[in-house]
C-alpha positions, 0 to 999 in steps of 0.5 A, spaced: 711 886 666 709 880 664 713 876 658 709 877 652 705 871 649 710 866 645 710 860 641 717 857 642 718 853 635 724 849 634 725 849 627 730 844 626 726 839 630 721 836 626 716 831 628 711 826 625 709 827 618 702 830 617 699 826 612 696 830 606 690 825 607 689 828 613 685 833 608 681 828 606 673 831 603 667 825 604 661 825 598 656 822 600 649 821 596 645 825 600 641 832 598 645 835 593 652 833 594 652 828 588 646 830 584 647 837 582 653 838 586 658 833 583 653 830 578 649 834 573 649 829 567 652 830 560 646 833 557 647 839 563 647 846 561 652 847 566 660 845 564 661 838 565 666 833 563 662 826 562 657 829 567 662 831 573 662 839 574 668 842 571 668 848 576 667 843 582 673 840 579 677 845 578 675 848 585 678 841 589 684 841 585 687 847 588 685 845 594 690 838 592 684 834 594 688 827 596 682 823 598 674 823 596 670 818 600 664 815 598 658 812 597 657 814 605 655 814 610 649 811 612 647 811 605 653 806 604 649 800 607 643 801 603 647 801 597 649 795 592 654 796 587 652 792 582 646 797 581 650 802 579 654 800 573 652 798 566 648 802 561 645 807 566 638 807 562 638 801 564 640 801 572 635 799 577 632 805 582 633 805 589 630 809 595 634 813 599 631 812 606 636 815 610 636 822 606 629 825 604 627 818 603 627 820 595 628 816 589 634 816 586 636 812 579 643 810 580 646 815 574 652 816 578 655 809 580 662 806 581 665 809 574 663 816 575 666 816 581 672 813 580 672 817 574 671 823 578 677 822 582 681 822 576 679 828 574 680 831 581 687 828 582 685 825 589 685 818 591 679 813 593 676 811 599 669 807 597 666 805 604 663 798 603 655 795 605 656 791 612 649 793 614 644 790 609 650 787 604 654 781 604 660 778 604 661 775 597 658 783 595 663 786 598 669 782 595 666 782 588 666 790 588 674 790 590 675 785 585 671 789 580 675 795 582 682 793 582 683 786 579 687 786 572 686 779 569 680 775 566 677 774 573 669 774 573 669 782 576 674 784 571 671 782 565 665 785 568 668 792 568 671 791 561 664 789 559 662 795 562 668 800 558 673 800 563 679 796 560 684 797 566 683 796 573 683 802 578 687 803 584 683 803 591 688 805 596 682 805 601 676 801 603 670 802 609 668 796 612 661 799 613 659 805 617 657 807 623 655 799 624 653 802 632 647 806 629 644 807 622 650 801 619 646 796 623 645 798 630 650 793 632 654 792 639 661 793 638 663 785 640 658 783 634 661 788 629 668 787 631 667 780 629 664 782 622 670 787 621 675 781 622 670 776 617 668 781 612 676 785 612 678 777 610 675 778 603 678 785 602 683 782 598 689 786 595 689 784 587 694 784 583 699 792 585 693 794 588 694 794 597 688 797 600 688 800 607 682 796 611 678 801 615 674 798 620 668 802 622 670 806 629 667 809 635 661 815 635 665 821 639 668 819 646 665 811 645 672 809 647 668 801 648 668 801 642 675 802 639 677 798 645 673 792 641 676 793 635 683 793 638 681 787 641 680 784 635 686 785 632 691 785 637 694 783 644 694 788 650 701 790 652 704 785 648 709 786 641 706 782 636 704 785 630 697 786 630 692 781 625 691 783 618 683 784 618 684 791 618 689 797 618 686 802 620 679 804 624 675 810 624 672 816 628 666 820 628 665 827 631 661 833 629 660 841 632 654 843 634 651 848 638 645 845 642 642 839 642 641 834 636 634 835 637 636 843 635 643 844 633 643 851 632 643 856 626 648 856 621 648 864 620 643 867 625 647 866 631 650 871 637 656 871 641 655 866 646 654 861 641 660 862 637 664 860 644 660 854 645 661 852 638 669 853 639 669 850 645 665 844 642 670 844 637 677 843 642 673 837 645 676 834 639 682 834 643 680 830 649 677 825 644 682 824 640 687 823 646 682 818 649 682 813 643 690 814 642 691 812 650 686 806 648 690 804 641 696 805 645 695 800 650 694 794 644 699 798 639 705 802 641 708 801 635 702 805 632 701 800 627 694 801 626 691 808 624 686 813 626 681 815 621 677 821 623 672 821 617 666 824 619 667 831 622 665 838 622 659 843 623 651 840 624 647 846 624 639 846 623 637 846 615 636 851 612 629 854 612 624 852 605 630 846 604 628 839 605 630 837 612 633 830 609 639 834 605 641 837 611 644 844 606 646 849 611 649 856 610 657 856 611 660 863 616 667 865 619 664 860 624 665 854 621 672 856 618 675 857 625 672 851 627 676 847 621 682 851 623 682 849 631 681 841 628 687 841 623 690 844 628 688 838 632 690 833 627 696 836 627 698 834 633 696 827 633 700 826 626 703 819 629 696 816 630 691 820 625 693 817 618 686 820 615 680 825 616 674 827 611 670 833 612 663 832 612 661 834 607 664 836 600 658 839 596 652 843 598 651 838 605 653 840 612 660 844 613 661 844 605 667 846 602 662 849 595 655 851 595 652 850 589 646 855 586 640 850 584 637 856 580 643 860 577 648 854 577 653 859 581 658 855 585 661 859 592 667 857 595 666 857 602 670 861 609 671 853 611 674 852 603 679 858 604 682 855 610 683 848 607 686 852 600 691 856 606 693 850 609 696 846 603 703 847 606 702 842 611 701 836 607 705 831 608 710 836 612 713 834 619 710 837 625 713 842 628 711 843 636 708 849 638 711 850 646 706 856 648 710 860 653 706 866 658 698 866 659 694 863 654 688 867 653 681 863 655 674 864 657 669 860 661 664 857 657 659 852 660 664 852 666 670 850 662 676 855 660 676 855 653 683 857 650 682 863 645 689 861 641 689 855 637 696 854 633 700 849 629 707 848 624 710 844 620 716 844 615 718 841 609 725 842 605 727 850 606 720 852 608 715 852 614 708 854 616 705 856 622 697 857 623 694 861 628 687 862 630 684 867 635 677 865 638 676 872 641 670 875 637 673 882 640 679 882 642 686 882 638 691 878 640 699 879 640 703 873 640 711 873 639 713 867 635 720 865 638 723 861 632 729 857 634 734 852 630 734 855 623 735 862 620 728 865 617 731 868 611 723 871 610 717 870 611 709 873 608 703 872 612 695 871 610 689 873 613 681 870 613 676 875 617 671 878 616 666 884 619 662 880 623 662 873 626 655 871 621 659 873 615 658 868 609 660 868 602 653 867 596 652 868 589 651 876 590 658 876 595 662 871 593 668 874 596 665 876 603 670 871 607 676 871 602 684 871 604 688 877 604 694 878 604 697 880 611 701 886 614 701 884 621 707 881 622 713 884 624 721 882 626 722 881 633 729 879 637 726 872 638 723 871 631 717 874 629 711 878 632 704 877 630 698 882 631 692 877 630 686 881 628 680 878 633 676 873 630 681 871 625 686 866 622 692 867 619 698 862 616 705 865 617 710 862 611 717 862 612 723 862 608 729 858 612 736 858 611 
């Protein structure tokens, strides 16, 4: 009889720290993410604090949201920050040409965003404008945000009602310059990143991680161009400090960019194709990490996956420029596969931002424009179940035995995804069974420390397509899981089909 499929975990051999910032979020001026999502205005009947929705803030605080990226996305390189300060009734309007070609009034600007971050208890990741902006404009924004004396921009901030400077630990130097951010060549943008990064200054006690706008998917040449701009191939000298991290964007789709597939109407074959595309993040990170290692073996430059998630065709009857899509159990399992992958690359991936937080793409939260109801999506619940991984140390999961696979598009798709971490006297193991129809039995061979007790939670649903709605807000929600049994080597877990399970361990 063959040995059971086993995950060997050495509980006494912690590895790199999983930054809590891997669980970051993204809010762009796109569709109903900001307006109608976060921002309803102070006169709205929807409960709010200074115009910011109270229920959205409470839901995200429960995720221990570590950071929030704003104002884009493609919107960032059309955004001129001075249009979004001062009295709201005097702010100029602008055209959001990328997302629906709508006119917005700039009611939500710098002060409103920083207020939102303070309400959330999240750190600010501000994305500057390289595509249509200037070096001076970006430099003055950082000064306005973070300088505490009587400099011109600090004085302007005080005139607009904020005395103390804010902390802004993360600043993006443009967005997607290979596309909507200017259609630039890699080498051209690399020179601009050095120039703009020079003027994104540390003011007072605020220390900025400058994030250069990186590659689309597997464009490893773009990453190499940025690494050449700050480092030397095979050299041990410190990287030059123009920027401290580079970004990466990768979206999971089921079809082509012209027809990405439907969010809630799909079959089992679509499920498996989607999971294969989600697993591709492993290959992409390995490729970018290899390029970065050649120039930065000591891993002093971080990789920031600041746009990731599923991207489906918009829901019928909605504005095609608003990117509103439903969120099913399939999206939840895509999220779990990605997060496991980020854990494995914790020595290089220092931040990630799912796209996006409210009402856009793979959202954590959907708000109903008619009733004002708030719905927590299946993806939200994966993030909530994983809070124990925040700032914990990676535990390597060694799989022994034959991991079940399924051939998809000529490629073997692993049907089990797993990761683990430890902090203090606890550990958390995350397990995803990607088989649409069959359960999976896994032995957790737990070594190095005594396991004093365990508990488990399960996220699954009757069908792959199940999703939460205002009428059925808990159709997909975590429940206590009783499918974990003691085993001579640790624990045995019976994973239901299409399920996500977390096992919490108390350690001696």
